[in-house]
C-alpha positions in Angstrom: 124.8 118.3 91.7 121.7 116.1 91.6 122.1 112.7 93.1 120.4 109.4 92.0 119.2 106.3 93.7 119.5 104.3 90.5 122.4 104.5 88.0 121.9 102.5 84.8 125.1 102.3 82.7 126.1 100.7 79.4 129.8 101.6 79.2 131.5 101.8 75.8 134.0 99.0 76.6 136.9 98.8 74.1 136.0 95.9 71.8 135.2 95.2 68.1 131.9 95.0 66.4 130.8 91.7 64.7 131.2 90.8 61.1 129.5 92.7 58.3 126.4 90.6 57.8 125.4 92.1 54.6 121.8 91.7 53.3 119.7 88.8 54.5 117.3 86.5 52.8 114.8 84.0 54.0 115.5 80.3 53.2 113.2 77.6 54.4 111.6 80.0 56.7 114.9 81.1 58.4 116.7 84.4 58.2 120.1 83.8 56.5 122.8 86.5 56.2 125.2 86.8 53.3 128.4 87.6 55.2 130.4 90.2 53.3 133.6 89.9 55.4 134.7 87.6 58.2 136.8 90.4 59.8 135.5 92.2 62.9 134.5 95.8 62.3 135.3 98.9 64.3 132.6 100.1 66.7 130.3 102.9 65.4 131.0 105.0 68.5 134.0 106.0 70.7 135.0 103.5 73.2 136.7 103.8 76.6 139.4 101.9 78.5 138.6 100.3 81.8 140.8 103.0 83.5 138.8 105.8 81.8 135.5 104.2 82.8 136.8 103.8 86.4 137.8 107.5 86.5 134.3 108.8 85.9 133.1 110.7 89.0 130.1 108.5 89.7 130.4 109.0 93.5 129.3 112.6 92.9 126.0 111.6 91.5 125.3 108.4 93.6 123.0 108.7 96.6 124.3 107.3 99.9 121.9 104.4 99.3 122.0 103.5 95.6 121.6 100.7 93.0 123.9 100.4 90.0 122.9 98.4 87.0 125.9 98.0 84.6 126.1 96.2 81.3 129.1 94.1 80.6 130.1 91.7 77.8 131.9 88.4 78.3 135.3 90.0 77.5 135.0 92.4 80.4 133.1 90.4 82.9 136.1 89.9 85.2 137.4 93.5 84.8 134.0 95.0 85.6 134.8 94.6 89.4 137.4 97.3 89.0 134.7 99.7 87.8 132.3 98.6 90.4 134.8 99.3 93.2 136.1 102.6 91.7 132.5 103.8 91.5 131.9 103.0 95.2 129.6 100.0 94.9 129.6 96.3 95.9 128.7 93.5 93.4 125.4 91.7 94.2 123.8 89.8 91.3 124.3 89.0 87.6 121.2 89.3 85.4 121.6 87.5 82.1 120.2 88.6 78.8 119.9 85.5 76.6 119.7 86.4 72.9 118.7 83.9 70.2 121.9 83.1 68.2 122.2 85.3 65.0 124.4 84.5 62.1 127.9 83.5 63.2 128.0 85.7 66.3 130.9 87.1 68.2 133.4 84.9 69.9 135.8 82.1 69.1 135.1 78.5 70.1 131.7 79.4 71.5 129.6 82.0 69.7 128.4 84.5 72.3 124.6 84.9 72.7 124.5 86.5 76.2 125.2 89.8 77.8 125.3 90.6 81.5 123.6 93.3 83.6 125.4 93.5 86.9 123.4 94.6 89.9 125.5 96.4 92.5 124.7 98.2 95.7 125.9 101.1 97.8 124.4 101.5 101.2 121.0 99.9 101.8 118.4 101.0 99.3 115.1 99.1 99.9 113.7 97.5 96.7 110.2 98.3 95.6 109.6 94.6 94.9 111.5 91.3 94.5 111.8 89.7 91.2 111.9 85.9 90.6 114.7 84.9 88.3 117.9 86.3 86.8 117.8 84.9 83.3 115.8 86.7 80.6 115.3 85.7 77.0 114.4 89.0 75.3 114.3 89.7 71.6 117.0 92.1 70.3 116.0 95.5 69.0 115.8 95.7 65.2 115.7 98.6 62.8 115.0 98.1 59.1 115.3 94.3 59.6 118.8 94.4 61.2 119.8 94.1 64.8 121.0 97.3 66.4 124.6 97.0 67.7 124.7 97.1 71.5 121.2 98.5 71.9 119.5 97.0 75.0 115.8 96.1 75.1 113.5 98.4 77.0 112.5 95.4 79.0 115.5 95.9 81.3 114.7 99.5 82.0 111.2 98.5 82.9 112.5 95.8 85.2 114.7 98.3 86.9 111.8 100.6 87.5 109.7 97.8 89.0 112.5 96.8 91.4 114.5 99.9 92.3 113.1 103.3 93.4 114.3 106.4 91.6 115.4 109.0 90.9 117.0 107.4 87.8 119.9 108.3 85.6 121.2 106.5 82.5 124.8 106.8 81.6 125.9 106.4 77.9 122.2 106.8 76.9 121.1 106.6 73.3 117.8 108.3 73.7 115.8 110.3 76.3 113.3 108.4 78.5 110.4 109.9 80.4 111.3 110.0 84.1 115.0 109.5 83.6 117.9 111.9 83.4 120.5 111.0 80.7 124.2 111.4 79.9 125.8 110.3 76.7 127.1 111.5 73.3 123.9 110.6 71.5 121.5 112.6 73.6 121.1 116.1 75.1 122.6 115.6 78.5 120.5 116.2 81.6 123.7 116.2 83.8 127.4 116.9 83.5 130.0 114.5 84.7 133.1 116.4 85.7 135.7 115.8 88.4 
């Protein structure tokens, strides 16, 4: 089985999607959504429990010296350590994606406008370069005027390529990317993950 120096993962954590924002209009130069329903929606894809994510045989595809970049939401930030350990890595750094608030947002007392990309290491893979800063305000990806649920900006893949040497694999990928192998239920898989 091919091994990788960089594993980029966006696990399908068990959670709910946001409210149905409905159509939007522009009022006083601002985008305003006409919320159809205040109840959370089901995700548009199959999710996994923390235990199921932990049980993926990532050790079989990780080089002895490897970088892991794993997306996590606020809800799973503390449970992510279980996955990191199960996959054979050590936590290093949290990269923060700061999104401009949109509509009501997810969350209770505080509307959530951040996601976290955890940088973890296995062994001692030398970085290609150092990057100054861990906080990034990057625009969400939109299709047809609406934000794509859970889709991450290409900015972060480009950042990974600048800092960490390949070969690269993306787990739970939504599309194929030149120079990367992929695994997910929305792409033709380059690899198989079996125990």
